C-alpha positions as CSV (number, residue, x, y, z in Angstrom):
1,M,8.8,14.5,4.9
2,K,6.0,16.5,3.3
3,Q,2.6,15.5,2.1
4,V,2.2,14.6,-1.6
5,T,-0.8,14.9,-4.0
6,Y,-1.7,12.7,-6.9
7,E,-4.9,12.8,-8.9
8,G,-6.5,15.1,-6.3
9,L,-5.7,12.8,-3.4
10,T,-3.4,13.7,-0.6
11,F,-1.0,11.4,0.9
12,E,0.9,11.7,4.3
13,P,4.3,10.4,5.1
14,Y,4.1,6.9,6.5
15,I,7.5,5.0,6.4
16,T,10.8,6.7,5.7
17,R,13.3,5.5,3.3
18,E,15.9,5.0,6.1
19,T,13.4,2.7,8.0
20,I,12.7,0.8,4.8
21,E,16.4,0.3,4.1
22,A,17.2,-0.9,7.7
23,R,14.3,-3.4,7.5
24,I,15.4,-4.8,4.1
25,K,18.8,-5.5,5.5
26,E,17.2,-7.5,8.3
27,L,15.2,-9.4,5.8
28,G,18.3,-10.1,3.8
29,K,20.0,-11.7,6.8
30,D,17.0,-13.9,7.4
31,I,16.9,-15.0,3.7
32,M,20.8,-15.7,3.7
33,R,20.3,-17.8,6.9
34,D,17.4,-19.8,5.5
35,C,19.0,-20.2,2.0
36,A,22.5,-21.1,3.1
37,G,23.9,-23.7,0.7
38,K,21.0,-23.0,-1.8
39,T,20.9,-20.9,-5.0
40,P,17.5,-19.3,-4.8
41,L,15.8,-17.6,-7.7
42,F,14.3,-14.3,-6.7
43,L,11.2,-13.8,-8.7
44,C,10.3,-10.1,-8.8
45,V,6.7,-9.3,-9.5
46,L,6.8,-6.1,-11.7
47,N,6.2,-3.3,-11.7
48,G,5.6,-2.5,-8.0
49,A,8.3,-4.8,-6.5
50,F,11.3,-3.7,-8.5
51,A,12.6,-1.1,-5.9
52,F,12.2,-3.6,-3.0
53,A,13.5,-6.5,-5.1
54,A,16.8,-4.6,-6.1
55,D,17.5,-3.6,-2.5
56,L,16.6,-7.1,-1.2
57,F,18.7,-8.9,-3.8
58,R,21.8,-6.8,-2.9
59,A,21.1,-7.4,0.8
60,C,21.6,-11.1,0.2
61,E,25.1,-10.7,-1.1
62,D,26.6,-13.5,0.9
63,I,24.6,-16.3,-1.0
64,D,24.6,-17.3,-4.6
65,A,21.4,-16.2,-6.1
66,E,19.6,-15.3,-9.4
67,I,16.8,-12.9,-10.1
68,S,14.1,-12.9,-12.8
69,F,10.9,-10.9,-13.4
70,I,7.3,-11.7,-13.9
71,R,4.6,-9.1,-14.5
72,L,1.0,-9.5,-13.0
73,K,-1.7,-6.9,-12.9
74,S,-4.8,-6.8,-10.7
75,Y,-5.0,-3.0,-9.7
76,E,-6.6,-0.1,-11.3
77,G,-6.7,3.2,-9.6
78,T,-6.9,2.7,-5.8
79,G,-8.6,-0.8,-5.9
80,S,-8.1,-4.3,-6.9
81,T,-10.0,-5.5,-10.0
82,G,-10.2,-9.0,-8.5
83,V,-8.8,-10.3,-11.8
84,V,-5.2,-11.3,-12.0
85,K,-3.7,-10.9,-15.5
86,E,-0.2,-12.3,-16.4
87,V,1.4,-9.7,-18.6
88,L,5.0,-11.1,-18.6
89,G,5.8,-14.8,-17.8
90,L,8.6,-16.8,-16.2
91,H,11.1,-18.3,-18.6
92,E,13.5,-20.1,-16.2
93,N,13.3,-23.7,-15.2
94,I,12.5,-23.8,-11.5
95,E,12.2,-27.6,-11.0
96,G,13.9,-28.5,-7.9
97,R,14.8,-24.9,-6.9
98,T,14.1,-22.5,-4.1
99,V,11.9,-19.7,-5.5
100,I,11.5,-16.5,-3.5
101,I,8.6,-14.5,-4.8
102,V,9.3,-10.8,-4.2
103,E,6.2,-8.6,-3.9
104,D,5.6,-5.0,-3.1
105,I,2.4,-5.7,-1.2
106,V,0.2,-8.6,-0.2
107,D,-3.3,-7.4,0.6
108,T,-6.1,-9.6,-0.6
109,G,-3.7,-12.3,-1.4
110,N,-5.4,-13.2,-4.7
111,T,-2.4,-12.3,-6.9
112,I,0.2,-14.2,-4.8
113,A,-2.2,-17.2,-4.4
114,R,-2.6,-17.5,-8.1
115,L,1.2,-17.1,-8.7
116,V,2.0,-19.7,-6.1
117,N,-0.4,-22.3,-7.6
118,D,1.0,-21.5,-11.1
119,L,4.6,-22.0,-9.8
120,K,3.9,-25.2,-7.9
121,A,2.9,-26.8,-11.3
122,K,6.6,-26.4,-12.2
123,N,7.9,-28.5,-9.4
124,P,10.1,-26.2,-7.4
125,A,11.8,-27.5,-4.2
126,E,10.1,-24.7,-2.2
127,I,8.4,-21.4,-2.7
128,K,8.8,-18.6,-0.2
129,I,7.2,-15.2,-0.3
130,A,9.0,-11.9,0.6
131,T,6.9,-8.8,0.6
132,L,7.7,-5.3,1.7
133,L,4.2,-4.7,3.0
134,F,1.5,-6.9,4.3
135,K,-2.2,-6.0,5.0
136,P,-3.4,-9.0,7.2
137,E,-6.9,-7.3,7.6
138,A,-7.4,-7.4,3.8
139,L,-6.4,-11.1,3.3
140,Q,-8.9,-13.2,1.5
141,C,-6.8,-16.2,0.7
142,D,-4.7,-18.7,2.7
143,V,-1.4,-17.1,2.0
144,R,1.2,-16.3,4.6
145,P,4.4,-14.5,3.5
146,D,7.6,-15.9,4.8
147,Y,9.4,-12.5,5.0
148,V,7.4,-9.4,5.8
149,G,8.9,-5.9,5.8
150,F,6.0,-4.1,7.5
151,S,2.4,-5.2,8.5
152,I,0.2,-2.2,7.7
153,P,-3.5,-1.4,8.1
154,K,-6.0,-1.7,5.3
155,K,-5.2,1.7,3.8
156,F,-4.1,2.9,0.3
157,I,-0.4,3.7,0.1
158,L,2.1,4.7,-2.5
159,G,5.8,5.3,-2.9
160,F,8.9,3.0,-3.0
161,G,7.5,1.2,-6.1
162,L,3.9,1.4,-5.2
163,D,1.8,3.5,-7.5
164,L,-1.5,5.3,-8.2
165,N,-2.2,4.7,-12.0
166,G,1.5,4.4,-12.7
167,M,2.7,7.6,-10.7
168,A,4.6,7.9,-7.5
169,R,6.6,4.7,-7.8
170,N,9.8,6.8,-7.7
171,L,9.1,8.3,-4.2
172,G,11.8,7.0,-1.8
173,D,9.4,7.0,1.2
174,I,6.0,5.4,1.6
175,Y,2.9,7.6,1.9
176,M,-0.6,6.7,3.2
177,L,-3.8,8.2,1.8
178,K,-4.9,11.0,4.1
179,E,-8.3,10.6,5.9
180,D,-10.6,13.6,5.7
């Protein structure tokens, strides 16, 4: 893996595609165990979680499941705006269902906390959170993901769905901003 540069910032290799794929298979086994006999709705938070959600959904092939998409936005550049905007909403009836929110990253927790509160008003049986990446040091809300791919430090990363102003989502590996 080589370094990559976006908008004048250099990023170093951090987590390889192979490591990500192996971890997603493990998460899939955990979800299939926990959701045996249920038909969960995977709710992918666009745009960042789409790569993770596709692989995680396929890793849960031994259970009946559905997938839907919601779009929220709270980032601009390398930082959170602190304001969560719903761009594309949920159209499925989730009353009495198990909902698995699929996120690319949980850092401050503000976005996921708002989404969980909004979903609770629709009376699901349960809400679980699956995130590829979790920054426990950055957490500002009482949110604990149920399924975590990797706990990472409070650093800016990109690749595998995560972006810098829309770019780098198509990188297969995850990269971390290089410190000077």
